[in-house]
N, C-alpha and C positions, 0 to 999 in steps of 0.2 A: 702634421697637417701641412699641405703645400701652401707656400706664401703666395698671395694674390699679387700679381704684377700690376703696378700702377701705370696709368696712361702716360704720365710724364717720363717714365723710364724708357719706353719703347716707341712712342709715337712722335712724329714730327709735329711742329706747331700747326701746320695745315691739317694734318690727319686728326689731331686732337680737336681742332675747331669743327671739322666735319663730324667727328664722333659725338661731340657734345650736343651739336644741333640735331643730329639724328636721334639721340637719346631724349631730347626735349620734344620730339614729335614732329619735326619739320620734314617735309618731303624732299626728294632729290631736287626738284625745281626750286623750292624755297631756299634750300641750302645753297644751290648754285647762284641764285640771285643775291643772297647775302654775302657770298664770298667771291662773286664775280668769276665763276667758273661754270663750265657746261655741266648739265645733269649727268652726262656720260662720264665726266671726270669725277663727279661725286661717287658714282657707282664704282669706279676704279679704286678710288681712295678707300671706300668701304671694304672692298675685297682684301686690300692690304691690311686694313685695320683688323678684320676678322682673323687673318692669318697671324698677325703679330700678337694679338691678345689671346689667341687660342679659344675663341668663341665660335659657335656654329649657328647661332640664330639671333634674330632681332631682340628677343627677350633677354638672352644671355648678355648681349652687348649693352642693353639698357641697364641691366643690373650691375654690370661691371663699371660702367661710367658713373653711375650714381652711388657706387660703393656700398650698396645694400648687401651684397653677398658677403662682405667682410664683417658685418655686424653680428656679434654673438647672439643677441636676442632674437635674430631672425632664423636661427637654426631650428628646424622642426624636430631634430632628433634627440637632443639632450633631455635628461629627466627633469631639468628645471625650466625648460623652455616654455614660454607662453605661446599660444597659437597666434598666427599672423593673419591679418586681413589685407586683401588686395582689392582695391576698388578700381574697376575699369572706367574710363571716362564715359559719361552718359552720352548715348547715341542720340543725335538730333534728327528727327524724322521730318522736320519742316525745312523747306528750301531757303527761307529767309536767313541771311547771314547774321542778323541780330540774334536769332534764336540759337544758332550754332555757338556764338560767343556766350550767350546766356548759359547753355548747357555746359560749356567749359568752366565758367565761373562757378556754377552750381556744383560741379564735380570737385573742383578745388576746395570749395567751402566745406562740403561734406567730408572730404578726406581730412582736412585740417581739424575739424571739430571731432571727428571720430578719434583721431590721434590724441585729442585732449581729454575726451570723456570715456572712451572705451578702456578696457582693462588690459590691453595687449597692444603690441606694435602694429602700425598701419604703414604699408608701403607708400613712399612719397608719390605725390601726384605726378610730378614730371617723369618719374620712372614709368608710371602706368600709361601716361599719355603717349609715350613712344610705342606702345603696343596696340593702340587702336581702341575701339569700343567693345570688342568681344574677344574672349580668349579663343585662339585657334584650336587649342587642345587643352582641355581642363587639366588633365593629369600631368602633361608635360609642362605647361606654363605654371601650374601650381607648384610643381617640384622645383623649378628654377627660381621662382619667387620665394620659396620657403613658406607658402601660404597654406593655411588650413581652410580659410573661407574666401570666396570671391563674391564681390558685390558688383552688380552691373545694373544699367537702367536705360530707359528710353524716354525721350521727351517729345511731345507733340503739341503744337500750338494751333488752335482752330478758332478764328474770330477773336473773341474776347475771353477765351478760356485756355488754360494750359493743363495738360495731363502728364503727370510723371509716373512711370511704372518702374518699380525697383524690385530686384530679385537677389536673394542671398543663396549661394550654392556651395556645396561641398567641393573644395578645390581638387580633391583626388578623384572624384567620380563624376562631377557635374550634376549630381542630383540636387534638385531644388529643395531648399530648407524653409524658405519663406518668400512670399511676394506680397506686394501691396501697391495699390493705386492711389495717387494723390491728385485731386482735382482742385484747381484754384482759378478764380477770376483774374484777368490781367488788369492790374491797376498800376501802382507804383512798381517799377521793375525791380528796384532794390528791396523793397518790402516783400515782394513775391519771392525773391531769391532767399531772403532770410526765413520766410515762413516755411518754404519747402525744406530748407536745410534743417531747421529746428524739428520739423515733423519727422523726418527720416532719422535724425540722430536719436531722438528720444524714444522712438519705437525700437531701434536696434540696440542702443547702449543702455547703461544703467543696471542696477542690481537685479532687476527682473525683466530686462529687455530681451528681445528675440535671440540675440547671440548668446547671452548667458543661459537662457532656457535651453537652447539647443545643446550648449556645452554640458549642462548638468545631465541632460538625458543621455548623452554619449558617455559621460563618466560612469553612470550606473551600470553600463555594460562592460566596464573594464575590470580586470582583476586588481585587487587592492595593491599588489606589489608594483603595478605599472603606473600608479598615480603620480602626476607631476605637481609642482608647486601650485600652478594655476588651477589644477583640478581640486586640490585641497581648499584653495581660496574660494572657488565657486560653491563647494559643499558647505563651507563655513558660512558664507553669506546666507544660504538657505536656512541653516540652523539659527543664525543670528536673528533673522527676521521673523522667527516665531515669538521672540521676546519672552520666552518662558525661562524658568530657572535652568532646567535640563538642557534646553536648546542653547542658551547662552554659554553654559559650561562647555558643551560640545563645540560650539563655535570657537571659543578660545583655544581649545585643543587643536582644531583643524587649522586655524590661522597660524598658530605657533608651529605646526608641522610644515605648513607652506613656507614659513620664513626660515625654518631650518634648511630647507632645500634651496631657497632663493631669498637671501636677506635683502635683496634690492627690490622686492615686489611691493611697490608703494601702496597699492590698494589693500594688500593684506595688513600692512601696518595701520592704515586708516581704519579698516574694519575692526582690527584688534583693539584700537583705541576706543572705538564706539562700544565694543563689547565690554571693556572694562568700565566705561561710563555707565552702561546699563547695570553692571554688577554693583556699582556704587549707589546709584539712585534708587534701585529696586531693593536694596538690602540683600542681594544674593550672596555677598561675600561675608566673611567673618570679621574683616577689618576694613572699615571705610577708608581710612587713611592709606592703607596699602593698595586698595583698588584705585584711588585717585592718583597715587604715585605711578602705578603701572599705566594708567590712562595717559598721564603726561609723557612718560617714556615712549609709548607707542606713537602718540601724536607728533612729538618732536622728531622722531625717526622718520615719519612720513614726510614732514615738511623739509627735513634736511635732504632727503632724496629727491623731492619734487616740490619746490617752493610755489608752484602754480596749481597744486591740487586743491580744488575748491572745497571738497568735502573734508579734507584734513584741516583747512583753515576754519571751517565752521565748527568742527570738533574741538579744535584748540580754543576757539572763542568761548564755547561752553565751559571748557576747563577753566579758563581765566575767570569766568563768572563764578564758578564754584570756589575759586581761590580768593574771590572778593575784589579782583581787579577789573572793574566794569569798563574802564576806558580801554584796556587791552582787549576785552571781550568785543567791544564795538568795533575796534580796529580790525580784529580778525574776521568778524562777520562782514565788514565792508569789503575786505579782501576776498572773502568767499564769493560775494556777489560779483566782484570784478572778474574773477576767474571763471565763474560758472553761471553767468546770467542767462544762458540758454539751456542749462542742464536741469531737467526736472527734479532729479534726486536732490541736487544742491538746493533748489528753490524750496522744496518741501521741508528739508531740514532747517533751512534758514527761517522759514515761516514759524516753526516751533520755537526757534531761538529768539526771534523778534518778540513773540508773544510772552515768553516766560523769562528769558535771561537778561537781555540788554537791548536797547534801542527803542524804537517806537512801535508798540503793539498794533497801532492802526495800520502799519505797513504789512502786517502778517497775512491779512485776508487776501489782498491781491496777489501776494506771492504764492500762497497755496492754490488759489484759483488758476494762476498761470501754470503751475506745476501739473495740475490736473488736465489742463488743456493740452499741454505739450506731450504728456504721456498718457494716452488712452488705455495703456496696459497697467495702470497704477496698481502697485502691490498694496496689500492691506495696511502696511504701516503709514502710507500716505493719509489714509482716512483717520488713523490715530492722531496724526499731526493736525489734520483738519479739525478734528473734534476738540482738541485742546485750544486751538486758535479760536474756534467759535465760542467755546465756554468762556474764555477770557474776554471776548467781545460781548458777552451777555446774551448770546443767541443759543439758549439752552436746548430748545426743541431740535434745532438743526444740529447741534452738537451730539445729541443722543442718536440721531439718524446716522451721522458719520461714524461715531464710535462703534455702532453695531455692525459696521462693515469692516472693522479693524480686527487685529489679532485678539482672539477671545481669552488667551491665557496670560496676558500681560498686566501686571499691576498698574502700569502707566495708564492703560486703557480703562481698567476697572475703576481707578480712582476718579477719573473725570466723568465716567458714566454715572458713578454714584453721586458725585457732586452736582451734575446736571439734573438728575432726577430729584435731588433734594431741593434745588432751586425751582423746579417746576411744581413743587408741592407733592411729589409722589414719594411719600415717606416709606411705604412698604417696599417699593423697588430699591430705594436707596439703602434701607436697612438690610435687605437681602444681600446686596453687593458688599456692604460693610462686613457682614458675617462671613462672606466668602474670603474677603481680604484677611480677616483675623485667622481663619482656619487654614487657608492654603499658603499664606505668605506671612508667617509669624514674624519675620524680620522686617516687614514693611510697615511704614507709618507715614502719615502726612508730613510730620516734622522732618522725618528722614528724607522724604521725597523732595521737599523744599530745599533742604541743605545739599543733597547730593545731585539733583538734576543738573544744575541748580535752578531754583526759581528766585530771581533777584529783582525782576520788574515789580515795583511797589503795587501797582494795580492788580497784577496777577497774584501776588502774595495775599493781598487783602481778599480777593475774590475766592481763593481757595480756602483760606482760613474761615471766612464768614460762612461759606457753604458747609465746611466740615463741622461747624458748631451745630448745624441742623440735624446731623446724624450722630453727634457726640462721639466723633472719632478723631484721634490725634495720631 
């Protein structure tokens, strides 16, 4: 492979200053004013820079200056590579300079948060700013950027309302994969920026976000021999979120295959840890201690690779609760919130942990409500979390409604549905579910669930045991 020549090796100090400002999105005039040279001189310098670096376009120059081309994770060709997302700066359709600055700030925030919460690399904002608001050629720009997906948007402010339109496209063809319009009133400008960023991130990212759904649909059209680590990871998430015995077993196989291909795929380690936690608390494995040990191994690997992964911190907190270290559990849950306070998946998981594992159960309801607001595409497992939170809070009828929208084959869901019916005095319904648990999940028990989930919040333990007595199930 040819070595990429660095700018410091071939460019003069003046040429490097021009190149860096051009890559940051400055115009000839702006560069000239900053360096006290004429715009025509800037143009001359850029011609020399192109020649010395061996680049032929503005896109290639920006990629070279920002060192993106040298990053192995950005290569679209290797069997282990994850897809790359490139977000072009949001185009401002309003003449007011305030809104142009707002569009730039919004673009930067969305790019940064996508890099934190998406499951694949995102091209840096300053690289994309150098390219303008729209790709000139989807196929050419996508190839140079190493991108599988391109995100672009337009912002329009009229009176006291702002409209943001976002579109996700296939980088190779330009075909639109998703588009959405977000309308907001103009109030506090920073609150508006946060609100729009959160909305876009949680529709796009997450385990069943738009990008993951598009990816899974594309994977199903591939021959098995061509699947990459990221493909196996996406298929594993789908199986994992059935919360069934067979689905969880298949998820463990798929995540393990993903990690054979790419041992640095953090999200695969995190999801593998959760899969082993499900194996432990549902009685899906033959050896509870072995399941817990694998849970710890996978969670620690995830955090070693990415100490800022919010879902990994939450998973590790649950593990600490399972091992009886409630102080460590609370510390990990606090860290999960610090790293993922705007991420709906993290908030939904954290709500379940607050209700059952450690911390203040009263904080669980606003967390799950916020997760639901942030992600209108909420997958079924969100409702399972909501159901157990509502049950712990004594809202049994609301818990039943939520649980009926969750995964129907999960012992987690069935136990809380059974207990909520029992608390509502609906003995026949509770007994029917108890019978199903005995028949279909012979390794599952209330005691085992409390020990393996773990359920360590005293109020939650008491609520579960008291309700279980009503249906004579242990």
